[in-house]
Wavefront OBJ file of the C-alpha trace (Angstrom):
o trace
v 0.031 -74.910 -2.550
v 2.619 -72.381 -0.672
v 4.077 -72.270 1.860
v 3.698 -69.490 4.258
v 6.504 -68.601 7.102
v 7.453 -67.035 9.985
v 11.203 -65.490 8.582
v 13.813 -66.431 11.382
v 15.132 -63.302 11.030
v 14.685 -61.230 14.215
v 14.629 -58.303 13.027
v 11.926 -58.897 10.293
v 8.202 -58.655 10.894
v 6.754 -60.408 8.430
v 5.937 -64.102 6.594
v 7.771 -65.214 3.980
v 5.273 -67.383 1.055
v 7.780 -70.032 -1.517
v 5.321 -71.471 -4.075
v 7.219 -73.699 -6.686
v 7.740 -71.633 -9.897
v 6.755 -68.089 -11.262
v 3.934 -68.845 -12.860
v 2.401 -69.709 -8.981
v 4.004 -66.413 -8.299
v 2.150 -65.340 -10.517
v -1.704 -66.617 -9.043
v -0.610 -66.531 -6.110
v -0.020 -62.421 -6.349
v -3.477 -62.218 -8.465
v -5.764 -64.416 -5.757
v -3.963 -63.040 -3.054
v -4.463 -59.268 -4.534
v -8.967 -60.528 -5.731
v -9.338 -62.161 -1.666
v -8.273 -58.390 -0.231
v -10.817 -56.147 -2.619
v -13.347 -59.282 -2.100
v -13.139 -58.791 1.782
v -12.676 -54.912 1.454
v -14.252 -53.561 -1.683
v -12.916 -49.894 -1.354
v -8.822 -51.698 -0.291
v -5.854 -49.417 -0.770
v -3.174 -51.208 -2.869
v 0.210 -50.795 -3.039
v 1.552 -51.263 -6.271
v 4.867 -51.750 -8.113
v 6.120 -51.986 -11.317
v 8.760 -54.084 -12.739
v 9.083 -57.890 -14.521
v 8.470 -59.451 -11.296
v 4.177 -57.959 -10.616
v 3.872 -58.203 -14.109
v 2.347 -61.819 -13.902
v 0.279 -61.162 -11.666
v -1.014 -58.557 -12.681
v -1.503 -60.386 -16.216
v -3.549 -63.721 -13.902
v -5.186 -60.558 -12.137
v -6.915 -59.393 -15.085
v -7.717 -62.585 -16.293
v -9.072 -63.209 -13.263
v -11.013 -60.665 -12.202
v -14.401 -60.389 -11.925
v -15.555 -56.313 -14.431
v -16.288 -53.685 -12.085
v -14.308 -55.442 -9.081
v -11.878 -53.603 -8.823
v -13.710 -49.895 -9.478
v -13.298 -48.785 -5.196
v -9.672 -49.228 -4.960
v -7.139 -46.642 -4.290
v -4.430 -47.488 -5.762
v -0.266 -46.378 -4.421
v 2.409 -46.779 -6.789
v 6.156 -47.474 -4.280
v 8.179 -45.457 -7.081
v 9.000 -43.630 -9.845
v 11.323 -42.938 -12.388
v 13.521 -39.341 -11.827
v 13.892 -36.590 -14.694
v 10.940 -38.216 -16.507
v 7.968 -35.431 -17.069
v 4.295 -36.858 -16.521
v 3.277 -39.325 -19.235
v 6.208 -40.492 -19.967
v 5.789 -43.300 -21.640
v 8.722 -45.646 -19.957
v 6.936 -43.828 -16.457
v 5.917 -46.317 -14.317
v 2.546 -44.010 -13.970
v 1.982 -45.032 -17.346
v 2.654 -49.112 -16.931
v 0.429 -48.686 -14.679
v -2.059 -46.571 -16.059
v -1.581 -49.743 -19.582
v -1.222 -52.526 -17.004
v -3.719 -52.099 -14.212
v -5.429 -49.732 -13.515
v -7.133 -48.905 -17.177
v -7.148 -53.058 -16.958
v -9.127 -52.944 -13.880
v -11.875 -50.087 -14.341
v -10.411 -47.946 -12.135
v -10.565 -44.436 -11.994
v -7.491 -43.267 -13.195
v -7.304 -40.180 -10.499
v -7.822 -42.896 -7.832
v -3.520 -43.833 -8.756
v -1.697 -42.314 -6.988
v 2.631 -42.188 -7.577
v 4.781 -39.979 -5.717
v 6.587 -37.166 -6.621
v 9.972 -37.303 -7.334
v 10.445 -33.653 -8.256
v 9.783 -33.407 -3.910
v 12.266 -33.261 -0.918
v 12.881 -36.678 -0.165
v 14.450 -37.139 3.387
v 17.155 -40.966 3.878
v 17.758 -42.543 7.672
v 20.197 -45.054 7.831
v 22.443 -46.771 10.302
v 24.856 -49.296 10.623
v 27.740 -51.043 8.569
v 25.087 -53.523 7.965
v 23.860 -51.080 5.421
v 26.587 -49.502 4.128
v 26.981 -52.046 0.907
v 23.645 -51.462 -0.084
v 23.566 -47.590 0.656
v 26.373 -47.689 -1.160
v 24.492 -49.521 -4.288
v 22.317 -46.930 -5.001
v 23.710 -44.196 -4.676
v 26.932 -45.256 -6.162
v 26.221 -48.739 -8.162
v 25.573 -49.916 -11.902
v 23.188 -48.940 -13.575
v 22.025 -51.798 -15.105
v 18.415 -53.557 -16.163
v 17.879 -54.555 -12.436
v 18.413 -50.365 -11.577
v 18.234 -48.313 -14.556
v 18.731 -45.425 -12.310
v 19.989 -44.550 -8.619
v 16.769 -42.268 -7.654
v 19.168 -41.521 -4.894
v 21.765 -40.392 -7.988
v 19.759 -37.938 -9.903
v 17.245 -37.016 -6.702
v 17.992 -32.854 -6.856
v 16.666 -32.609 -3.527
v 17.850 -35.229 -1.131
v 18.711 -35.246 2.249
v 21.296 -38.434 3.494
v 21.114 -38.788 6.955
v 24.069 -41.911 7.607
v 27.004 -42.657 10.466
v 29.949 -43.037 10.524
v 30.055 -46.757 10.004
v 27.748 -46.680 7.238
v 29.553 -43.425 5.795
v 32.972 -45.223 5.980
v 31.775 -49.412 4.971
v 30.644 -47.723 1.500
l 1 2 3 4 5 6 7 8 9 10 11 12 13 14 15 16 17 18 19 20 21 22 23 24 25 26 27 28 29 30 31 32 33 34 35 36 37 38 39 40 41 42 43 44 45 46 47 48 49 50 51 52 53 54 55 56 57 58 59 60 61 62 63 64 65 66 67 68 69 70 71 72 73 74 75 76 77 78 79 80 81 82 83 84 85 86 87 88 89 90 91 92 93 94 95 96 97 98 99 100 101 102 103 104 105 106 107 108 109 110 111 112 113 114 115 116 117 118 119 120 121 122 123 124 125 126 127 128 129 130 131 132 133 134 135 136 137 138 139 140 141 142 143 144 145 146 147 148 149 150 151 152 153 154 155 156 157 158 159 160 161 162 163 164 165 166 167
């Protein structure tokens, strides 16, 4: 049984649910999505990509009632910069194969950010310098294939001196 509790961090307004293992994370994710769509068939879902949610999408494909997700709108949280539309490694393609097609969602109901558009990012405070520094100058690896900040051609970053000097 999951344990849900408010965080003790005063700046966070979210609840944290702790389950025993990765399989339970996948089951809990699928259960919550199914429950949300059952309650609101026209739900708007924000979806992530990568290895963390893939088990949840597998459970969701196995457990969802056919047609239950047909009226939802799906918004991807991110997309790679520099990949052409329809590229096999794009997040759009991953969502189309793992979520959209298997759940019978019309592909026109999937909305993916256009990484070619202008971005303005605001960050302040020395506490954020490490995170912003990793996004700008960090290592490229399996968990962060490339920083969108480094590769985005039209990004404006507004930071305070404490943040900038902390990097």
